[in-house]
C-alpha positions in Angstrom: 17.1 -58.9 88.9 15.8 -55.9 86.9 17.4 -52.5 87.4 16.3 -49.2 86.1 18.7 -46.2 86.2 17.2 -42.8 85.5 17.9 -39.1 85.4 15.2 -36.8 86.8 12.6 -34.9 84.8 13.0 -31.1 84.5 9.4 -30.4 85.6 9.4 -28.1 88.7 13.2 -27.5 88.7 14.2 -24.3 90.4 14.5 -21.2 88.3 18.1 -20.3 87.4 18.6 -17.0 85.7 22.2 -17.7 84.8 21.5 -17.9 81.1 18.9 -15.5 79.7 15.8 -17.1 78.3 16.2 -15.8 74.7 19.7 -17.2 74.7 18.6 -20.5 76.3 16.1 -21.1 73.5 18.8 -21.6 71.0 20.5 -24.2 73.2 17.3 -26.3 73.9 17.8 -28.5 70.9 21.0 -29.9 72.3 20.6 -33.1 74.3 23.1 -34.3 76.9 23.8 -38.0 77.2 23.7 -39.2 80.9 27.3 -40.4 81.0 27.2 -41.0 84.8 24.5 -43.7 84.8 25.7 -45.2 81.5 29.1 -45.7 83.3 27.3 -47.4 86.2 25.5 -49.6 83.8 28.7 -50.7 82.0 30.2 -51.9 85.3 27.4 -54.3 86.4 26.2 -57.5 84.8 22.5 -57.4 85.7 19.7 -56.5 83.2 19.6 -52.7 83.1 17.2 -50.2 81.6 18.4 -46.6 81.1 15.8 -43.8 81.1 16.5 -40.1 80.4 13.3 -38.1 81.1 14.8 -34.7 80.1 15.6 -35.9 76.6 12.1 -37.4 76.3 10.5 -34.3 77.8 8.6 -36.5 80.3 6.7 -35.0 83.2 7.1 -36.4 86.8 4.0 -38.5 86.4 5.1 -39.8 83.0 8.5 -40.7 84.4 6.9 -42.6 87.3 4.6 -44.5 84.8 7.5 -45.4 82.6 9.7 -46.6 85.5 6.9 -48.7 87.0 6.1 -50.2 83.6 9.6 -51.9 83.7 8.7 -53.5 87.0 12.2 -53.1 88.4 13.5 -54.7 91.6 15.9 -51.7 92.0 15.6 -48.1 90.9 18.7 -45.8 90.8 18.1 -42.1 90.4 20.8 -39.7 89.4 20.0 -36.4 91.1 21.2 -32.8 90.6 20.2 -30.2 93.1 18.2 -28.1 90.6 15.7 -31.0 90.4 15.2 -31.5 94.1 11.4 -31.1 93.6 11.0 -33.9 91.1 13.3 -36.1 93.2 11.1 -35.7 96.2 7.9 -36.3 94.2 9.2 -39.5 92.7 10.5 -40.8 96.0 7.1 -40.2 97.5 5.0 -41.7 94.8 7.1 -44.5 93.1 6.2 -48.1 93.7 9.5 -49.9 93.5 10.8 -52.3 96.2 14.2 -50.6 96.6 15.3 -47.1 95.5 18.7 -45.5 95.7 19.9 -42.0 94.8 23.3 -40.9 93.6 24.7 -37.8 91.8 25.9 -34.4 92.9 22.8 -33.6 95.0 23.7 -36.3 97.5 26.9 -34.6 98.6 25.1 -32.0 100.8 21.7 -33.5 101.2 22.0 -37.2 101.9 20.1 -37.1 105.1 17.2 -35.2 103.5 17.1 -37.6 100.6 16.8 -40.6 103.1 14.0 -38.8 104.9 12.2 -38.3 101.6 12.1 -42.0 101.0 15.3 -43.3 99.5 16.6 -46.6 100.8 20.2 -45.7 100.2 22.3 -42.7 99.1 25.6 -43.1 97.3 27.9 -40.2 98.1 31.1 -39.5 96.1 32.6 -38.6 92.8 32.3 -42.1 91.4 30.1 -44.9 92.6 30.7 -47.6 90.1 32.5 -50.2 92.3 30.1 -49.6 95.2 27.0 -49.8 92.9 28.2 -53.1 91.4 27.2 -54.7 94.7 23.7 -53.2 94.6 22.2 -56.7 94.7 23.1 -56.7 98.4 20.7 -53.8 98.8 22.7 -51.7 101.3 20.9 -49.0 103.3 21.6 -45.5 104.5 24.6 -43.5 103.4 27.2 -45.3 101.2 30.5 -43.4 100.9 32.1 -44.1 97.5 35.8 -44.3 96.7 35.8 -45.7 93.1 39.0 -44.7 91.2 38.5 -43.3 87.7 40.8 -45.9 86.1 38.9 -48.8 87.6 35.7 -48.3 85.6 34.6 -49.1 82.1 33.8 -46.5 79.6 30.1 -45.5 79.5 28.0 -47.9 77.4 26.3 -45.4 75.1 24.6 -48.2 73.2 22.2 -48.7 76.1 20.4 -45.7 74.7 19.7 -44.7 71.1 22.8 -42.6 71.1 22.0 -41.1 67.6 19.2 -39.2 69.3 21.9 -37.2 71.0 23.6 -36.2 67.8 23.0 -32.6 66.7 24.3 -31.3 63.4 22.8 -27.8 63.5 24.5 -24.6 64.7 24.4 -23.5 68.3 27.0 -20.7 68.4 29.3 -23.1 66.5 28.7 -26.1 64.2 30.1 -29.5 65.1 29.2 -32.7 63.2 27.7 -35.4 65.4 29.4 -34.0 68.6 29.6 -36.5 71.5 31.0 -35.7 75.0 33.3 -37.7 77.2 35.4 -37.1 80.3 39.2 -37.3 80.7 39.1 -36.3 84.3 36.7 -35.3 87.1 36.9 -32.6 89.7 38.5 -29.1 89.7 41.0 -27.8 92.2 40.1 -24.2 91.7 37.9 -22.4 94.2 35.9 -19.9 92.2 33.2 -18.3 94.5 30.3 -18.8 92.1 31.0 -22.4 91.2 29.1 -25.5 92.4 31.7 -28.1 91.3 31.9 -30.0 94.6 35.0 -32.1 94.3 38.3 -30.3 94.6 40.2 -33.6 94.2 41.0 -34.2 90.6 41.1 -37.7 89.1 42.7 -38.2 85.7 42.0 -41.1 83.3 44.9 -43.0 81.9 45.8 -41.4 78.5 45.4 -44.8 76.8 41.9 -45.1 78.1 41.1 -41.6 77.0 42.2 -42.2 73.5 40.5 -45.6 73.3 37.2 -43.8 74.1 37.9 -41.1 71.5 38.4 -43.8 68.9 35.3 -45.6 70.1 33.1 -42.4 69.7 34.5 -42.0 66.2 33.4 -45.6 65.4 29.9 -44.8 66.7 29.7 -42.0 64.1 30.8 -39.0 66.0 32.9 -36.5 64.0 33.5 -34.1 66.9 34.6 -35.3 70.4 34.1 -32.8 73.2 36.1 -33.3 76.5 33.5 -32.2 79.0 35.8 -32.1 82.0 35.6 -29.2 84.5 39.2 -28.3 83.5 40.8 -30.6 81.0 44.1 -28.6 80.5 44.9 -27.8 84.1 47.6 -30.5 84.3 50.2 -30.0 81.7 51.8 -33.4 82.2 48.5 -35.3 81.8 47.5 -33.3 78.7 50.9 -33.9 77.1 50.6 -37.6 77.8 47.2 -37.6 76.1 48.6 -35.8 73.1 51.5 -38.3 72.9 49.1 -41.2 72.8 47.1 -39.5 70.0 50.3 -38.8 68.1 51.6 -42.4 68.5 48.3 -43.7 67.1 48.3 -41.0 64.4 44.8 -40.1 65.5 43.5 -37.1 63.6 39.9 -36.2 64.6 38.1 -33.0 65.4 38.0 -32.5 69.2 37.4 -29.7 71.7 37.4 -29.3 75.5 36.4 -27.3 78.5 39.5 -25.8 80.3 41.1 -22.8 81.8 43.1 -19.8 80.7 46.3 -20.7 82.5 48.0 -23.6 80.8 51.3 -24.7 79.2 51.2 -22.9 75.8 53.9 -25.2 74.4 51.2 -27.8 74.1 48.8 -25.7 71.9 50.5 -26.4 68.6 50.4 -30.2 69.4 46.7 -29.8 70.2 46.0 -28.1 66.9 48.0 -30.8 65.0 45.8 -33.6 66.4 42.6 -31.8 65.4 41.8 -29.6 68.3 39.2 -27.1 67.1 37.8 -25.1 70.0 38.4 -24.5 73.7 35.5 -23.6 76.0 37.0 -21.5 78.8 35.8 -19.6 81.9 37.1 -16.1 81.2 34.3 -14.6 83.4 35.6 -11.0 83.3 38.1 -8.7 81.7 38.8 -6.7 84.9 41.2 -7.7 87.6 38.9 -6.5 90.5 36.1 -8.7 89.2 38.3 -11.7 88.7 39.6 -11.2 92.3 36.0 -11.0 93.5 35.3 -14.4 91.8 38.6 -15.8 93.2 39.6 -16.7 89.6 43.2 -18.0 89.4 44.0 -15.6 86.5 44.4 -12.0 85.6 43.6 -10.0 82.5 47.2 -10.4 81.3 46.8 -14.2 81.3 43.6 -13.9 79.3 45.3 -11.7 76.8 48.2 -14.1 76.3 45.8 -17.1 76.1 43.7 -15.5 73.4 46.8 -14.5 71.5 48.2 -18.1 71.5 44.8 -19.6 70.5 44.3 -17.2 67.7 47.8 -17.8 66.4 46.9 -21.5 66.2 43.5 -21.0 64.7 41.8 -22.5 67.7 38.4 -20.9 68.4 37.7 -19.6 71.8 34.3 -20.0 73.4 34.6 -17.7 76.4 32.2 -17.7 79.3 31.5 -14.3 80.9 29.7 -13.6 84.1 27.8 -10.3 84.4 26.3 -8.8 87.5 29.0 -8.8 90.2 28.7 -6.0 92.8 32.2 -4.7 91.8 31.2 -4.3 88.2 31.1 -0.6 87.0 29.3 1.1 84.2 32.6 2.0 82.5 33.4 -1.7 82.4 30.1 -2.5 80.9 30.5 0.1 78.2 34.0 -1.1 77.3 33.4 -4.9 77.5 32.1 -5.5 73.9 35.2 -3.9 72.3 37.6 -5.6 74.7 36.1 -9.0 73.6 36.5 -8.1 69.9 40.0 -6.9 70.5 40.9 -10.3 72.0 39.4 -12.2 69.0 37.0 -14.3 71.1 34.9 -15.9 68.5 32.1 -17.2 70.7 31.4 -15.1 73.8 28.8 -16.7 76.1 27.2 -14.4 78.6 25.8 -15.5 81.9 24.3 -13.7 84.9 25.8 -14.2 88.3 23.6 -16.7 90.2 23.8 -17.8 93.9 24.0 -21.5 93.4 23.4 -23.5 96.6 26.4 -24.2 98.9 28.7 -21.9 96.9 30.9 -19.3 98.6 29.1 -16.6 96.7 25.8 -17.6 98.2 27.3 -17.9 101.7 28.7 -14.4 101.3 25.2 -13.0 100.5 24.0 -14.5 103.8 27.0 -13.3 105.7 26.8 -9.7 104.3 23.1 -9.4 104.9 21.9 -9.4 101.3 19.8 -12.4 102.2 18.0 -12.2 105.6 17.3 -16.0 105.7 18.7 -19.2 104.2 16.5 -19.6 101.1 18.2 -22.7 99.9 18.2 -24.4 103.3 14.4 -23.9 103.5 13.9 -25.0 99.9 15.8 -28.2 100.3 13.8 -29.2 103.3 10.5 -28.7 101.4 11.1 -28.3 97.6 8.4 -26.4 95.8 8.0 -26.4 92.0 9.7 -23.7 90.0 11.2 -22.0 93.1 13.0 -18.7 92.3 15.4 -17.3 94.8 15.2 -13.4 95.0 17.8 -11.5 93.2 20.2 -10.3 96.0 20.5 -6.7 94.8 16.8 -5.9 94.1 14.3 -6.2 91.3 15.4 -3.1 89.4 19.0 -4.3 89.4 17.9 -7.6 88.1 16.0 -6.0 85.2 19.0 -3.9 84.4 21.4 -6.8 84.3 19.1 -8.9 82.2 18.6 -6.0 79.8 22.4 -5.5 79.5 23.1 -9.2 79.0 20.4 -9.5 76.3 22.0 -6.5 74.6 25.4 -8.2 74.6 23.9 -11.4 73.2 22.2 -9.5 70.4 25.4 -7.6 69.7 27.5 -10.8 69.2 24.8 -13.0 67.6 25.7 -14.0 64.1 
């Protein structure tokens, strides 16, 4: 039985102004390996072909042609909400006997996906155990309860993984960087965030370090922990460090985390090769942080940066510009505040009303949006849809101009 697992092409995805276009151009050279479907593939024994249209720059039609050329019995599509249009087009046009959809998009839109032509929809953080029985061809909504420690590591060799290496500089330089996960989910409830699962699952430290060593054997010289929040649980992080220390594993690694953490672990992180932490700072103002429902204050950010700088760990800090409680004084003072904290790599984003976030719901509730734009779009996805800026066209021009100024000011 032939199975094709594929991500969705970027053609027609909805416009997201989070990252300004000039900044985004510098990031377009980086390719992201589809770890979700590679994990699925490593947990079933049937013949599998992995396709990754975004990396190949395929259009919708090219993706359909490529899928059908494999003559699969089963097609599995990994869907993110931004690509709702390409999903609908592929479901409508594809000639495959049995088509299933998984991924983050299914959490809120399973019924719509079934109406659009999917035979089954897999809903949940992880679907590996449930998908391993795909030969039974279940129909309708499949609720998944796979545990993170019950699955195999993603089989990166099902793709030409070397295509995903990038040795150039995008803000920072990392030799043959490869991502992996040590956990899934995030318990924080930031208003702007579209991370759907608030239940965190942690991989066993031995499994994590096994995978780090495996990536090193594949040629990676920089391992990036791509969790939503890898340092939120001190006990778990300490156990990972202990496993690395027991094996005397010394490699360059980095991770996405949060400001509030156990600082007693930072020296151990450095000693095992930890180079850089990617962290959602979002703002250097307590009123803005409160508006975002961030579980931190400026004093926590200051302490965090102090400790990281003392240990020669670079900080890549994400900032969100454009909240309605932001002031002109804050904007004027922000660049110097960032410099004072020693944040080596500031990354500036514009506040965007992602579907199903508390921020978007508040815009509906408070009358900034007079209708449910995302609800209408999901029912009938149109190519390159752009939701109106909630505070008006002039305000949008102003925030884009300011963010581009910040990017230029900190660009090396």
